[in-house]
TORZA-768977 format. One line per field, with one value per residue: residue number from 1; residue in three letters; y, z, x of N, C-alpha, C, O in turn. Coordinates in Angstrom, 2 decimals. Each point is the difference from the previous one (the first is absolute). Layout:
N
k <- NUM, ...
r <- ALA, ...
n_c2 <- Y, ...
n_c3 <- Z, ...
n_c1 <- X, ...
ca_c2 <- Y, ...
ca_c3 <- Z, ...
ca_c1 <- X, ...
c_c2 <- Y, ...
c_c3 <- Z, ...
c_c1 <- X, ...
o_c2 <- Y, ...
o_c3 <- Z, ...
o_c1 <- X, ...
***
This chain:
135
k <- 1, 2, 3, 4, 5, 6, 7, 8, 9, 10, 11, 12, 13, 14, 15, 16, 17, 18, 19, 20, 21, 22, 23, 24, 25, 26, 27, 28, 29, 30, 31, 32, 33, 34, 35, 36, 37, 38, 39, 40, 41, 42, 43, 44, 45, 46, 47, 48, 49, 50, 51, 52, 53, 54, 55, 56, 57, 58, 59, 60, 61, 62, 63, 64, 65, 66, 67, 68, 69, 70, 71, 72, 73, 74, 75, 76, 77, 78, 79, 80, 81, 82, 83, 84, 85, 86, 87, 88, 89, 90, 91, 92, 93, 94, 95, 96, 97, 98, 99, 100, 101, 102, 103, 104, 105, 106, 107, 108, 109, 110, 111, 112, 113, 114, 115, 116, 117, 118, 119, 120, 121, 122, 123, 124, 125, 126, 127, 128, 129, 130, 131, 132, 133, 134, 135
r <- MET, ALA, HIS, LYS, PRO, VAL, VAL, ALA, PHE, VAL, CYS, VAL, HIS, ASN, SER, CYS, ARG, SER, GLN, MET, ALA, GLU, ALA, LEU, GLY, ARG, HIS, LEU, ALA, ALA, ASP, VAL, PHE, THR, SER, CYS, SER, ALA, GLY, THR, GLU, THR, VAL, PRO, ARG, ILE, ASN, PRO, ASP, ALA, VAL, ARG, LEU, MET, LYS, GLU, LEU, TYR, GLY, ILE, ASP, MET, GLU, LYS, THR, GLN, TYR, SER, LYS, THR, LEU, ASP, LYS, LEU, PRO, PRO, VAL, ASP, VAL, LEU, ILE, THR, MET, GLY, CYS, ASN, VAL, GLN, CYS, PRO, ALA, LEU, PRO, CYS, LYS, ARG, ARG, GLU, ASP, TRP, GLY, LEU, GLU, ASP, PRO, THR, GLY, LYS, SER, ASP, ALA, GLU, PHE, ARG, GLN, VAL, ILE, ALA, ALA, ILE, GLU, GLN, LYS, VAL, LEU, ALA, LEU, ARG, ASP, SER, LEU, ARG, ASN, GLY, VAL
n_c2 <- 12.30, 0.77, -1.67, 0.05, 0.23, -2.01, 1.20, -1.85, 0.70, -1.10, -0.55, -0.95, 1.05, 0.55, -0.64, -0.70, -1.77, -1.99, -0.92, -1.11, -2.09, -1.63, -0.82, -1.55, -2.07, -1.07, -1.09, -1.97, -1.51, 0.93, 1.27, -1.42, -0.21, -1.64, 1.06, -1.75, -0.80, -1.30, -1.31, -1.06, 1.48, -1.00, 2.22, -1.00, -0.48, 2.13, -0.63, -1.22, -1.85, -1.74, -1.34, -1.53, -1.90, -1.56, -1.19, -1.76, -1.90, -1.33, -1.00, -1.66, 0.68, -1.13, 0.50, 1.92, -0.39, -0.77, -1.28, -1.29, 0.09, -0.88, -1.71, -1.63, 0.47, -1.45, 2.10, 0.71, -1.91, 1.98, 0.81, -1.54, 0.66, -1.04, -0.93, -1.68, -0.66, 0.53, 1.50, -2.05, 1.70, 0.38, -1.64, 1.78, -0.18, -0.27, 2.16, 0.17, -0.80, 0.38, -0.46, 0.45, -1.91, 0.43, 0.90, -2.16, 1.98, -1.14, 1.38, 1.35, 0.07, 1.24, -0.61, -1.85, 0.28, 0.80, -1.66, -1.31, 0.71, -0.15, -2.01, -0.46, 0.82, -0.98, -1.76, 0.46, 0.53, -1.71, -1.07, 0.89, -0.15, -1.87, -0.27, 0.87, -1.34, -0.75, 0.36
n_c3 <- 142.16, -1.97, -0.64, 1.93, -2.24, 0.32, 0.34, -1.04, 1.35, -1.92, 1.96, -1.39, -0.91, -1.93, -1.90, -1.59, -1.39, 0.98, 0.56, -1.54, -0.45, 1.43, -0.04, -1.56, 0.66, 1.43, -0.94, -0.98, 1.64, 1.17, -1.65, -0.76, 0.54, 0.62, 0.80, -1.43, 1.93, -1.82, 1.84, -1.72, -0.69, 1.77, 0.06, 0.33, -2.07, 0.52, -1.92, 0.76, -1.28, 0.60, 1.68, -0.35, -1.06, 1.30, 1.20, -0.90, -0.35, 1.79, 0.38, -1.53, 1.86, -1.78, 0.03, -1.15, -2.22, -0.37, -0.65, 0.51, -1.91, 1.77, -1.47, 1.25, -0.92, -1.68, -0.68, 0.87, -1.18, -0.31, 0.96, -1.57, 1.47, -1.95, 1.56, 0.55, 1.39, -1.63, 0.99, 0.80, -1.29, 2.08, 0.15, -1.33, 1.94, -2.01, 0.27, 1.25, -2.12, 1.40, -2.17, 1.95, 0.96, 2.16, -1.43, 0.47, 0.95, 0.91, 1.38, -0.23, -2.20, 0.57, -1.21, 0.68, 1.53, -0.64, -0.84, 1.43, 0.79, -1.37, -0.03, 1.62, -0.15, -1.45, 0.83, 1.16, -1.10, -0.83, 1.41, 0.45, -1.58, 0.05, 1.53, -0.57, -1.45, 1.94, -0.29
n_c1 <- 6.89, 0.72, -1.37, 1.15, 0.15, -0.96, 1.89, -0.76, 1.66, -0.41, 0.98, 1.43, 1.76, -1.00, 1.05, -1.41, -0.10, -0.27, 1.96, 1.20, -0.69, 0.58, 2.09, 0.44, -0.52, 1.36, 1.73, -0.44, -0.19, 1.65, 0.84, 1.59, 2.18, -1.42, 1.80, -0.10, 0.83, 0.37, 0.13, 0.99, 1.57, 0.93, 0.25, 1.98, 0.76, -0.53, -1.00, 1.75, -0.01, -1.28, 0.66, 1.60, -0.56, -0.93, 1.49, 1.09, -1.14, -0.34, 1.97, -0.04, -1.06, 0.76, 2.18, 0.02, 0.15, 2.06, -1.74, 1.75, -1.22, -1.05, -0.11, 0.91, 1.98, -0.41, 0.44, -1.92, -0.04, 1.04, 1.88, -0.53, 1.57, -0.39, 1.31, -1.35, -1.62, -1.46, -1.34, -0.37, -0.62, 0.71, -1.50, 0.23, -1.09, -0.95, 0.55, 1.87, 0.08, 1.74, 0.36, 1.05, -0.55, -0.38, 1.47, 0.32, -0.51, -1.69, 1.13, -1.77, 0.44, 1.79, 1.78, 1.07, 1.61, 2.01, 1.26, 1.13, 1.96, 1.76, 0.99, 1.48, 2.09, 1.42, 1.10, 1.86, 1.87, 1.18, 1.39, 2.01, 1.61, 1.22, 1.63, 1.97, 1.11, 0.87, 2.20
ca_c2 <- -0.36, -1.29, -1.05, -0.03, -1.41, -0.61, -0.75, -0.89, -0.46, -1.31, -0.93, -1.14, 0.28, 1.36, 0.58, 0.82, 0.68, 0.42, 1.05, 1.22, 0.44, 0.60, 1.29, 0.94, 0.30, 1.00, 1.23, 0.60, -0.15, -0.08, 0.74, -0.78, -1.32, -0.42, -1.05, -0.97, -1.10, -1.24, -1.14, -1.30, -0.30, 1.22, -0.03, 0.84, 1.43, 0.39, -0.06, 1.19, 0.79, 0.73, 1.06, 0.99, 0.72, 0.81, 1.16, 0.82, 0.55, 0.69, 0.46, -0.84, -0.98, -1.09, -0.69, 0.73, -0.03, -1.24, -1.27, -1.16, -0.56, -1.00, 0.41, 0.10, 1.30, 1.03, 0.41, -0.35, 0.53, 0.33, -0.29, -0.90, 0.05, -0.97, 0.53, -0.87, -0.87, -1.34, -0.97, 0.20, 0.82, -0.37, 0.87, 0.95, 0.74, 1.35, 0.46, 0.10, -0.69, 0.15, -0.54, 0.92, -0.76, 0.62, -0.86, 0.27, 0.49, -0.43, -0.55, 0.53, 1.29, 1.20, 0.39, -0.84, 0.45, 1.28, -0.28, -0.52, 1.12, 0.89, -0.68, 0.08, 1.38, 0.24, -0.78, 0.65, 1.22, -0.41, -0.48, 1.20, 0.71, -0.87, 0.04, 1.38, 0.16, -0.98, -1.12
ca_c3 <- -0.71, -0.67, 0.43, -0.68, -0.19, 0.61, -0.97, 0.63, -0.86, 0.56, -0.58, 0.88, 1.31, 0.45, 0.44, -1.00, -0.96, 0.61, 0.97, -0.75, -0.56, 1.10, 0.32, -1.10, 0.05, 1.06, -0.37, -1.24, -0.26, 1.26, -0.15, -0.80, 0.59, 1.17, -0.38, 0.97, -0.68, 0.77, -0.72, 0.47, 1.06, 0.43, 0.25, 1.17, -0.32, -1.40, -0.78, 0.29, -1.22, -0.24, 1.00, -0.34, -1.24, 0.18, 0.79, -0.88, -1.12, 0.38, 1.38, 0.75, 0.86, 0.15, 1.28, 1.06, -0.17, -0.58, 0.43, -0.74, 0.61, -0.78, -0.59, 1.00, 0.67, -0.88, 0.15, -1.22, -1.16, -1.21, -1.15, 0.33, -0.98, 0.23, -0.57, -1.05, 0.79, -0.59, 0.88, 0.05, 1.15, 0.54, -0.39, 0.99, -0.56, -0.45, -1.15, -1.16, 0.22, -1.07, 0.24, -0.63, -0.68, 0.21, 0.43, 1.34, -0.12, 1.14, -0.34, -1.28, 0.06, 0.25, -1.27, -0.17, 1.03, -0.43, -1.08, 0.62, 0.74, -1.01, -0.51, 1.06, 0.04, -1.14, 0.20, 1.09, -0.56, -0.90, 0.85, 0.63, -0.99, -0.32, 1.11, 0.09, -1.07, 0.18, -0.93
ca_c1 <- 1.22, -0.11, 0.93, 1.30, 0.30, 1.18, 0.81, 0.97, 1.09, 0.29, 0.97, 0.23, 0.60, -0.31, 1.26, 0.67, -0.88, -1.27, 0.31, 0.28, -1.27, -0.75, 0.62, -0.26, -1.43, -0.19, 0.72, -0.48, -1.43, -0.76, -1.25, -0.94, -0.22, 0.76, 0.95, 0.50, 0.67, 0.08, 0.54, -0.45, 0.97, 0.66, 1.45, 0.29, 0.12, -0.17, 1.23, 0.80, 0.24, -1.25, -0.05, 1.02, -0.30, -1.20, 0.42, 0.83, -0.77, -1.24, 0.02, -0.93, 0.65, -0.97, 0.20, -0.71, -1.45, -0.48, 0.61, -0.49, -1.19, -0.72, -1.27, -1.06, 0.12, -0.54, -1.41, -0.74, 0.72, -0.75, 0.86, 1.11, 1.08, 1.07, 1.23, 0.54, 0.88, 0.04, -0.64, -1.44, -0.37, -1.30, -1.11, -0.50, -1.13, 0.33, -0.79, 0.89, 1.27, 0.99, 1.33, 0.93, 1.04, 1.31, 1.09, 0.51, 1.37, 0.81, 1.31, 0.47, 0.70, -0.80, -0.63, -1.19, -0.93, -0.56, -0.95, -1.22, -0.60, -0.59, -1.20, -1.01, -0.48, -0.90, -1.23, -0.75, -0.58, -1.08, -1.09, -0.57, -0.81, -1.15, -0.95, -0.50, -0.99, -1.07, 0.14
c_c2 <- -1.40, -0.97, 0.07, -1.47, -0.43, -0.84, -0.81, -0.48, -1.28, -0.71, -1.03, 0.43, 1.38, 0.68, 0.98, 0.73, 0.49, 1.12, 1.33, 0.55, 0.64, 1.39, 1.03, 0.34, 1.05, 1.36, 0.73, 0.02, -0.05, 0.76, -0.81, -1.38, -0.22, -1.18, -0.91, -1.11, -1.20, -1.07, -1.30, -0.52, 1.34, -0.24, 0.93, 1.49, 0.23, -0.02, 1.28, 0.85, 0.81, 1.18, 1.13, 0.82, 0.83, 1.26, 0.97, 0.71, 0.88, 0.57, -0.79, -1.01, -1.11, -0.73, 0.69, -0.21, -1.35, -1.20, -1.12, -0.61, -0.96, 0.53, 0.18, 1.32, 1.14, 0.40, -0.52, 0.77, 0.27, -0.39, -0.84, 0.04, -1.06, 0.45, -0.83, -1.00, -1.40, -1.08, 0.29, 0.79, -0.45, 1.00, 0.87, 0.69, 1.42, 0.34, 0.00, -0.68, 0.21, -0.74, 0.87, -0.69, 0.56, -1.02, 0.40, 0.45, -0.45, -0.66, 0.51, 1.39, 1.15, 0.43, -0.81, 0.37, 1.28, -0.19, -0.49, 1.11, 0.95, -0.61, 0.06, 1.42, 0.27, -0.73, 0.59, 1.27, -0.33, -0.50, 1.18, 0.72, -0.79, 0.07, 1.39, 0.23, -1.05, -1.20, -1.27
c_c3 <- -0.60, 0.55, -0.81, -0.16, 0.72, -1.06, 0.77, -1.05, 0.63, -0.78, 1.07, 1.39, 0.56, 0.52, -1.00, -0.89, 0.63, 1.01, -0.72, -0.60, 1.07, 0.31, -1.10, -0.09, 1.04, -0.41, -1.16, -0.15, 1.27, -0.07, -0.73, 0.59, 1.21, -0.40, 1.17, -0.78, 0.92, -0.87, 0.53, 1.11, 0.43, 0.15, 1.19, -0.30, -1.49, -0.67, 0.20, -1.24, -0.35, 0.96, -0.37, -1.22, 0.11, 0.81, -0.88, -1.07, 0.42, 1.41, 0.89, 0.81, 0.31, 1.33, 1.14, -0.07, -0.44, 0.58, -0.81, 0.75, -0.94, -0.41, 1.03, 0.77, -0.84, 0.41, -1.22, -1.20, -1.16, -1.26, 0.49, -1.14, 0.39, -0.81, -1.14, 0.60, -0.57, 0.97, -0.03, 1.26, 0.51, -0.43, 1.18, -0.62, -0.36, -1.19, -1.28, 0.35, -1.22, 0.41, -0.77, -0.64, 0.12, 0.47, 1.40, -0.12, 1.14, -0.47, -1.30, 0.19, 0.33, -1.27, -0.23, 1.03, -0.45, -1.13, 0.57, 0.75, -0.98, -0.58, 1.02, 0.06, -1.13, 0.18, 1.13, -0.52, -0.94, 0.80, 0.67, -0.98, -0.35, 1.11, 0.16, -1.01, 0.05, -0.93, 0.75
c_c1 <- -0.14, 1.05, 1.29, 0.36, 1.28, 0.68, 1.02, 0.99, 0.52, 1.09, 0.35, 0.47, -0.33, 1.26, 0.62, -1.00, -1.29, 0.21, 0.27, -1.29, -0.87, 0.53, -0.28, -1.48, -0.30, 0.57, -0.68, -1.52, -0.86, -1.32, -1.07, -0.27, 0.88, 0.87, 0.32, 0.69, 0.03, 0.61, -0.59, 0.91, 0.58, 1.50, 0.26, 0.11, -0.18, 1.37, 0.82, 0.32, -1.25, -0.10, 0.96, -0.39, -1.27, 0.30, 0.77, -0.84, -1.18, 0.01, -0.94, 0.80, -1.00, 0.15, -0.74, -1.51, -0.56, 0.74, -0.63, -1.19, -0.71, -1.38, -1.11, 0.04, -0.58, -1.42, -0.78, 0.57, -0.95, 0.77, 1.17, 1.01, 1.03, 1.21, 0.57, 0.96, 0.16, -0.44, -1.49, -0.34, -1.36, -1.06, -0.39, -1.19, 0.42, -0.88, 0.81, 1.30, 0.90, 1.26, 0.98, 1.21, 1.40, 1.04, 0.45, 1.46, 0.92, 1.29, 0.57, 0.61, -0.97, -0.73, -1.28, -1.06, -0.70, -1.01, -1.33, -0.72, -0.69, -1.28, -1.12, -0.57, -0.99, -1.33, -0.85, -0.68, -1.17, -1.21, -0.69, -0.93, -1.26, -1.05, -0.60, -1.12, -1.11, 0.06, 0.35
o_c2 <- -0.93, 0.39, 0.00, -0.72, 0.78, -0.90, 0.54, -0.52, 0.00, -0.02, 0.04, -0.33, 0.29, 0.57, 0.73, 1.14, 1.15, 0.88, 1.05, 1.22, 1.04, 0.95, 1.15, 1.12, 0.93, 1.05, 1.23, 0.72, -0.47, -0.30, 0.34, -0.46, 0.67, -0.98, 0.46, -0.06, 0.12, 0.18, -0.01, -0.90, 1.01, -1.14, 0.85, 0.83, -0.90, 0.29, 1.10, 1.22, 1.15, 1.11, 1.17, 1.23, 1.09, 1.06, 1.21, 1.18, 0.98, 0.71, 0.46, -0.73, 0.09, -0.53, -0.64, 0.11, -0.18, 0.12, 0.16, -0.29, 0.03, 0.99, 0.85, 0.31, 1.14, -0.83, -0.55, 1.20, -0.81, -0.54, 0.39, -0.29, 0.06, 0.62, 0.47, -0.09, -0.82, -1.14, 1.09, -0.49, -0.36, 1.17, -0.49, 0.37, 0.70, -0.89, -0.08, 0.10, -0.10, -0.07, 0.14, 0.65, 0.03, -0.83, 1.18, -0.76, 0.36, -0.91, -0.43, 0.52, -0.13, 0.47, 0.55, 0.01, 0.14, 0.71, 0.42, 0.11, 0.46, 0.71, 0.24, 0.18, 0.57, 0.54, 0.02, 0.25, 0.68, 0.31, 0.05, 0.35, 0.57, 0.15, 0.14, 0.72, -0.06, -0.65, -1.06
o_c3 <- 0.71, 0.51, -1.23, 1.00, 0.14, -0.59, 0.80, -1.04, 1.16, -1.23, 1.10, 1.00, 1.15, 1.10, 0.36, 0.30, -0.21, 0.14, 0.44, -0.03, -0.24, 0.14, 0.31, -0.35, -0.26, 0.27, 0.00, -0.85, -0.06, 0.76, 0.06, -0.01, 0.19, -0.54, 1.14, -1.23, 1.22, -1.21, 1.01, 0.76, -0.66, 0.03, 0.32, 0.85, -0.83, 0.63, -0.28, 0.11, -0.43, -0.41, 0.01, 0.01, -0.58, -0.24, 0.07, -0.26, -0.68, 0.39, 1.09, -0.55, 0.97, 0.53, 1.01, 1.02, 0.00, 0.54, -0.56, 1.19, -1.21, 0.52, -0.18, 0.75, 0.45, 0.48, -0.91, 0.08, -0.31, -0.95, 0.92, -1.14, 1.07, -1.06, -0.72, -0.43, 0.54, -0.08, -0.40, 1.11, -0.78, -0.25, 1.09, -1.17, 0.80, -0.60, -1.10, 1.13, -1.14, 1.18, -1.22, -0.72, -0.98, 0.87, 0.34, -0.50, 0.02, -0.83, -0.42, 1.12, -0.14, 0.06, -0.41, -0.31, 0.12, -0.05, -0.45, -0.07, 0.26, -0.21, -0.35, 0.10, 0.23, -0.33, -0.11, 0.31, 0.02, -0.35, 0.05, 0.35, -0.17, -0.28, 0.34, 0.27, -0.89, -0.24, -0.61
o_c1 <- -0.41, 1.04, -0.03, 0.08, 0.95, -0.61, 0.77, -0.38, 0.41, -0.02, -0.55, -0.65, 0.34, 0.01, 0.93, -0.36, -0.40, -0.84, -0.45, -0.19, -0.63, -0.77, -0.33, -0.35, -0.76, -0.58, -0.06, -0.52, -1.14, -0.93, -1.18, -1.15, 1.01, -0.51, 0.18, -0.11, -0.15, 0.18, -0.70, -0.36, -0.20, 0.46, -0.83, -0.32, 0.18, 1.02, -0.49, 0.13, 0.11, -0.35, -0.37, 0.11, -0.07, -0.57, -0.20, 0.21, -0.31, -0.93, -0.36, 0.82, -0.76, -0.98, -0.30, -0.68, -1.22, 1.10, -1.08, 0.10, 0.21, -0.49, -0.88, -0.93, -0.04, -0.77, 0.61, 0.25, -0.87, -0.57, 0.72, -0.34, 0.59, -0.14, 0.87, 1.16, 0.75, 0.46, -0.42, 0.16, -0.88, 0.29, -0.27, 0.04, 0.62, -0.61, -0.55, 0.49, -0.46, 0.34, -0.10, 0.75, 0.75, -0.29, 0.03, 0.83, 1.18, -0.01, 1.08, 0.03, -1.22, -1.14, -1.02, -1.19, -1.22, -1.01, -1.07, -1.22, -1.11, -0.98, -1.15, -1.22, -1.07, -1.05, -1.23, -1.16, -1.03, -1.14, -1.23, -1.13, -1.08, -1.19, -1.18, -0.96, -0.85, -1.02, 0.17
***
């Protein structure tokens, strides 16, 4: 069996965008890559709006399978995806790096959250297809 790439989704607090990306990676692309997430800092719990909307939209309960963690908890990473945090992310060894430039929906309306979730879904699907095709 060929090596399944490890994709790490990273943002500052590992509480919202990176957590949703990890969950969608597991939900939509587990056959192509292994999803994980981390931040440069942690928070006590994942963003409750992210948890609620991911459960509502996809039936995914992030509180049961995920928690906020720091970069040192990541396995060796093949693909590093930063969320667009407007901070300098630490360098992690990887074969490929992308910045998705997503706005943080924390504290914003459900409509804005849904837009970010939809953008993450499209980007996860595109990444899945790219990795499946060896790009």
